[in-house]
N, C-alpha and C positions, 0 to 999 in steps of 0.2 A: 617728913612727908615722902621723900624718895625711898627711904628704907621701908616704909609701910607699903608703898606701891610694889616694891620688889617682893616682899613677903606675900602679899595678896596674889601676885602673879605666880609665884611658886605654888601656892595653895591651889589656884585654879588649874595650873598645868598638872599637878599631882592628881587632882580629882578627875581631870579629863583622861589621863593615862589609866587610872584605876577603872573608870567606867569603860574605856575601850577594851581593857583586859578582861573585864567581867563579861562584856558582850561577846568577845572572841571565844572565851571559855564556854559560855552558854550555847553558842551556835556551833560548837564542834560536833561533827557527825558521830553520834553514839550508836550507830547501827551495827548489827552483825550481818554479814553477807555469806551467801553460799560460796563454797570454794570455786575460784575461777570467775566469779561474777565481776562484770565491769559495766559502767553506765553507758559507754559508747555502744557496746554490744546490745544492751537492753533497748536502746533507741532504734535498733535495726528490726525489731519485731513488728509484725503487722497482723491485723485481723485475718482469720482464715488459715493461718499457719497450723501445721500439725504439731503434736507433742514432740515427735522426733526432731523436727526442724528447730523448735525452741531449745531442746536439749543440745542440739549440735551447735547452736549459737552461744548459749549461756552455760552449758554444763548441767550437772544435777542440781535440783533446787535444794534450798535449806530445809524445807518441809513441804508436804503435800497434804491438802485437806480434801478428803473424798466424800464429805457429806453433801449429797445433792441438794441444790437450791432450785425451787420452782421458778418458772417465768413469773414475773411480777409486774403489774401495772400500777403506777403511782398517779394519783389525782391530787391537786392542790398540795404539792410537795412542799415540805418545810425547807426553805432556801437558806443557805448559810449566809451570815452577815459578817463581813470583815471589819475589824477594828485594829488598825496597825498590823501587827504580825499574827494576830489571833483570829480564829474563826469561831463564831458563836452560832448556835441553833436555838430558836425560840421553842423550847420544849413544851410550852403551854399549848402550842398548835400541834395537831397530829395529822399526818398524811393519811388520806384514804387509799388503801392498798387492796388490790385484788390479786390472788395467787391462782395459778393454773397448773395442772399436771401435764405429763408428756403428751396426752391425747387432746390437749387444748380445752379441757373442762375446768370450771371453777372449783377449786378445792378449799378456798378460804376468802373471807371478806373481812377486812378490818376497817370498818367505816360506820359512823353514825348516820350519815346522809344516805348511803346506798344500801343499808341493811334490808330495806323493804323491796328494793328494785333488783338486786342481784341475788340469785339463789345458787346454792351449791349444785354443780352439774351443768350450768349454762355453758355455752361455747363462746368463742371469741366474738362472733357476729352478734349474738344475743346481748352480750355485755356492751358492745359498741352501740347498738341500737338503743339500749336502755340508758346509758350514762355518757356516751360519747367517747372521743379520743382521750387517752391519758396524757398527762404532761410528760411522763417518762416511762419507758419500758426497760426492764432488765431481762436479758435472755436467760433461759434455764442453764444452770451451771452444774456440771457433773464432777468437775475436779478443779482444784486451784493449786498452782505452784507458787510457793513463797520464796523469793530470792533475797529477802532481807527481814530483819526482826529488830526488836527493841532490846538494847543491852542494859539500859538503866531506866529508872522512872523520872529522870530529870534531864532536860536539855533537848536537843534536836535529834530525831532519827528519821530514817527514810522508809517508806512503805513501797515495795516493789513486788507486784504479784501478777500472774497471768491466769485467766479463767478459761476453761475448756468446756465445750458442750459434750453431749453424750457420743458424738462422732469423733471426739478428740481434736476438734478445731478450736483455735483461739477465738473467743467471742468478746473478751474484754481485757484490756491492759491497764493496770492500775499503777500510778506513779504519783506520789505526793510526799511532802515533808511535814512532820509533826513537831511542834514546839511544846514541850511539857513544862 
């Protein structure tokens, strides 16, 4: 009986060590970073900084995305649901989204509910009067600096990015970890 207990104990300890090792390996940071990037410096950024201030703190970005993104208003946004370490989105639900150009005019409506009430060319006030306040607004983005990227398709990697408006000021700082 004592020998059996000893064998079961060794099996349990071996499995625990194996699982701990697998978890450690899975959660290793598999990100690639811009030269000179560090997390402490990234945390010093704030909204309203200029591109040159960001570059002086973090150095050159890993990549720059210059595809302009319009201001967007989200209604009934699909909210993420957390289960353990994973984040899920119910893709059967769709957010109602209204896009605006630089002059504050509607350029697009992705909505079944609002299609009849919001027309291309309406301004901010007309949209607010028609359908009310959105749940979330994203500012127009002119440029995005990426300070991290994905090295492989498995494991954990970090997303670190800074979005600038057309005046070159920081309007959004993005920082989150992804587990694939």
